[in-house]
N, C-alpha and C positions, 0 to 999 in steps of 0.2 A: 452254207459255204464248203465246197469241196476240199479234200485233204490235200491236194495239191495246191489250192488257193493258201490254206492254212501253213503249209510250207513255204511258200515262196515269202510272205512275211517274217516267218520263223527263221527264216536263211539270213537275212538281213538283220534281225535283231540279234541272232547268236553271234554274227560276224563282231557286231559292235560291243557284244558283252564278252568275247575271247580275246578280241585284239585290241578294244581301246579301254580307256581310263575307266572308271566307275565313279566319276566326279557328276553325273548326271542320274536322273531316273525318270526317262522320259515316258507318256502315255504310250501303250503298245500298238501305233499306227506308224507304218512305214509309207512315207511320203516321196512322190516323184514329180508331181508337177501341179503349178501355180497361174492362174489367172485372174484378176482381180481379186475378188472376196473369196474365191474357192480356191481348194486343194485338192488333188487326188491322189490317193494310195496305190502301190504296185499292182492291185487287184482293179483297180479303175474305178474305185468308188470315189463318191464327190462329197466333200465337205465344207461349211461354211468355216471359215477361219475367224473366230473371235479371241485369237491371241495375237494375230498380226506379229509374230516373231519379238514378242514384247515392246510392241510400237516401232519397229522398223520399217514396215512395209504399210505405212499411212496410205501410200498411193496405190495401193495394191498392188497384189503378185505380177511381175514382170510387166510392169506399165509400159505399153510399147515406145513412149517418146524416151522414156530413161533408158530402155534396152537398146533404143536405136542409137544414143549416145554413148553407151558404153562400146557397141559394136565397131562404130566409126572411129571412135578415137583408138581403139585397142588394135585396129588395123593400120595405125599410124605412129602411135608413139605410148608407152605406157609408164614408163620408170626413166628418169635421168639420175635420183637422188637430188639433194641439195646441194652439191658439189659445183652443179649448174644451173642457169634459168632455163627454164621453160615457157613456151608462149600460152599455158593455160592457167598459171598459177596467178599471175597477177591480175587478168579479167576476173578470174573467180573471187580473188581477195577484194577486189574493187566492189563484185557484185553483193557478197553476202555482207560485208560491213555495211553499206548501203540498206540491205535488205533489214538488217536487225538495228542499223542507226549506232554502230562503232566506230572508231577510228582505225583499229587493226585486227586482224584475225590470224591465228597460231593454228594451222592444220595438222590433225594428226589421224589415227586411224580408229582403234576403239575409244568406247564410251571412259572406261577407267584410264586409258592414257589421257584421255582431256582432262578428266579430275585430278591425277597426278599432277597434269602441266598445271592447272588452276592453283593447287595447292604449292607448288614451287614458285609460282609468278608472285603468289601472296607474301610469301615469307621474304623473297628477292624484293619485292617493293617495302615491306616494313623494315629493311635493313637501308635501304638506298632512298627512300623518300620519308617515312614514318620517324626513320632514326632510332630504332630499336637496336638494343646490343646484338652483337653477333651471336646466333644460338637460343636467343631469348625470346622467339616470336612463337604465340600460341593462335591456334585455330579452334574457334568453336564449332563443335558439331551437334546434331540432334539425336536423341534416340529414337531406334526405329528406322535408322537413315538404312539405305542401300546404295553405295556409289561404285559397286564393284568388287573384284576378288584379288587385288593385289595387296602385299603387304601393307604399303601405305595407306591402303583405304580402309582394311578391316581393321586396324587398329583404332577406326573410330567407330566400329560396330559394336551394337548391342545383342548380336544375335550370336549365340552359341556355336551354331553350325558354321558361322564364317570365321569364328576366333579361335574355337577350342583346337589346342594343339599345333598351332601356328606361331606361338610368341618367341622371343620378347618382340614387343611392338612398338610401333613408333613414337617417340615422345612427343611432347608439345602439342597435345590435342585436350580440349576440354569438352566434353558429352554434357548434355542438359538435356531435359524432357521437350519432346516435340509440343508445339502449340502452348508453350508456356510463356508468354511474355514477362515475367517476372525474373524466371530463368535466365533469360537470356540477358535482362537488366543486369541482374547480379553477376553473371559471367564478365560483362564488359566494364565491369569496374576495375577488373584487371588490367593494370596500364599496359601491359605486353602481349595482349590480343590485339591481332593484326587484322583477322578477318572471320568471318562466319558463312557454314558452307552448309546449303538448307535445299531439299527437294521441295517444290512449291506444293506440289501432293507426293505423298508418300507411295510409291507404286507397289512395290515388293513387300511392303508391310501390309497390304491389302488396300489401295486405294484409299488412303486417311488424307481429308481433305482438312486443313486448319481453319479456325475462325477467320472471318473476313477481314478483321483488322491485324492479325499475327505478321502477315508478310510487310503492310506498309509501316507496322511498328517496327519492325526489323529494318528497315531502309532509313527510318526518320533517325534512329536511334545510331546507325553506322554513321549517319552523315554527321551527328553530334558528336561522336566518338573518335572519328576519323580512324573507321574500322571499313573493310571491304564487304560487301555484301556479295556474295558469290552464290551463284544459282545453278544447280544441277537440274538441267531441262532434257538430258538424254532421252527419256522416257516421256515425259509431258510437252516437251516443245514440237514445232512445227506442226502446228493444227489439231493435236491431238483432243487438247481439252475444249476445243469449241473457239480457242483464240490461238494467234500466230503462236503466242507464247502463255503459260500457265501464269506467269507475272505480270502479262498485260491488263487484268483485272476486266474493267467493263470496256476495255478499249482493244481493237484488233492489231495494234502497235504501226508504227511507221510504215512497216513493210506493206500494209494495205490500206491504210486511210492516214490523214493527215495531222488526226490526234496523238498526244504523247500518251504513253502508257501511263499507268498509276505507279508502277514500279518499273524502275530500270537497274537491275544488278549492275554493279561494278565490274562483275567478271562473268560472264554468260557460258555455260558450256553445252554444247550441241552433239550430238551423234545420232546412231539409230536410223530414224528417218531422212537424215540429211543426205543421205545416198538412196531412199527409198527402198532399201532392205539388196540392193545389187551387189556393194561390196563395202567394207568396214572404212569409212569416214566418219571424222569425230571433228570439231571445232571449238577453240577457246576464244571469245572476244572481249576486248577491253577498250579503252581509250589510250592514247598515246602514254599519259601519265603513269600510268600501270604497266602498259605492255611493253615498253622501251627500257625498262629496268632489266630485263635480260638480253644480253650483250651477244653476239655471235660466239660461238663455240660453247655456251652455257647449257643449250637444251637443243633437241634435235630428235630427228627420225629419218629414218633412210625411205621409207614410204610416206611420211606426212606430206601431202601437197602435192602427190605426183599426177601428172596430166590424165590419166583415166580418172582417177579420184575427181578432180575437178571439174571434168567433163560431166561426168555422171551427176554430181552432186549440184551444179548448175541447174540441169535438166530436171533434177527433182525438186528443187524450189520452185523452178516456174512451173513448175505441174499443181502443187500447192496453190501459188498464186492465181493462175490462171482457170483452175478449176473450181476455186472458192473452197477448197476441202474444210476451212476453218468453219464456214458457214453451214456445210451441212455435217460437221460433227456437231456444232451448237445445236441445231434442230433435231437431229436423229438422236442425240443424246437425252433432251428431254423427253422424247418419246419414247424411248427404252426406260427411263428411270420410271415415268409413269405406267408402262406397263408392269415394270417389275415391282412396284410398289402394290400395284393391284394382286399379284403374286403373295407378297410379304402379307397384307391384310387378310387374304384367303387361307393360306397355308402356315401353320404355327411352325414348321421345321424351316421355315426361311425366316429370319430374324430382321433383316434390314438391307435396304440396298442405299448405297451413294456413289458419288464421284461426278465428274464434270464432263461436259462433252460425251466422247465415245471412249472415255476411261472409266469404267466402271466396275462394282464390285457389289457380288451379294455375299453376305454373312449368313452362315448357317449354323444350326442348332447342334453344335459338337464342341469340344476343347480344340487345343492346336495339335493334340496328342493323336486326335481322332483319325477317321478314315471316310467320313460322309461326304466332304467335298469331293475326294478323290472318287469314291463309286459315283458321286453323281456325273463328275466329267467323264467318267467311263460309259454310263449310259446316254450322256448327252453325244459321246463320240459314235455311238450304236445307232444314233438317228441322224446323224451327219452334221454334227455340230463340234467343233473341236474348242475346248477352252481347258484352264490350267489351274488348281487349287495353288494356294500359298497359304502357309501356316495351318493347314490342315482344317480349318473350318471357313475358308475365306476360298470365293471362285471370282477371278477376274475375268470381265467380259470387256474385250477390246478389238472390234473389228477394223477391218480397213476403210479408211474414211470417204470411199468411193461406194460404199454401201447406199443402195435406193431403199425409200422407206417399204416398199414392199418384200424387199428382201429382210430388213429388220423384223418386221411383223412376223413373217414366216420364221424367224429364228426366235422370236420371243413365243410364239406359239410351241416351239421345241423346248424351251426350256421351261416354260409351264407345265407341259406334259409330265417331263421327267422330275419337276420338283412335285408335282400332284401323286406321282407313283410312289416315291420316297417317302412322302407323306402320308399315305394309307399304311405304310408300313411300320409307321414309327409308332 
């Protein structure tokens, strides 16, 4: 690699370092173009994307249908605010509520904004419908969660990197161990509990999959105790785990078939792939009994439900359904875990593989303070595959759902080659 080439990447990295806040630690790759499962850096080198912008580009980078919807709508009308009606919001609300089988949708922008909305909605419901005294409502969260970075959300976090130095924290939260049914049952004995908020699979924690009966248990107990079950599917939703929603269990949900899902959260939170990674769009879905607890003036967003977002999100959801990205994720996910299980069995440095659909992770033989996962990701990048570690000893693998089987096998070959190399060094 020439000095001129190195300087080109170094320039962009140094600009971010000098003028941007230091709140991220990216891999030193400077990207300039994306198409389908591929990304290109400023030197023109092509990579397989195995992060998918944390599952925001399930439909692949710059999907032509989604980009066309963006361009067409951007040339006509982008924003009105909610001070007026527009001709895109109502049709999209009808579309998304039918797609996921809810009465109402509340559109927002970022995933964490949708999570905050769900928390507010749960509290409002507790006072309007459940009859709790004002200021008394509590919400149960689980350890290891990641719902975003706002103060209202990090108050439920057990990760010191999220909470350290940002207190005081939001009151009214109960935090219990993840995947622990008895802990949920014990927390629900508190008569002031209004809801429980959980990720069906914990992504940031390292793709932690709960026991098969954990989510059904939570839903059953919520119904018994008149408590709202809130599912954060910002990362797991929209076909990522091989189903339309991770809470769908053995069904692909009403959006793709006539079967009813095993689990239907009272409040569903979506984001990321809702726009195919084209612009920030998120949504909270619930039935009338819950959603209509919020009245005009009590909650809103200038950009939430803007015409541009609605046009793009409708196209993004159409792509998921028409290209059956859920089925592709289910099929390729099984192949990926089979290939990676072979790696785990062969190389002691790889301890285990876990996941569902195309949301997977490998745990390597290191602790959370180590650098092995980072070093492996650097080597993967050098061979043309981009992934990112979490918690020091876990590497997430989440490619766009438009990937082909041949492409997947090529990527598995790269991963095995890199892990084999590190295994020889250990």
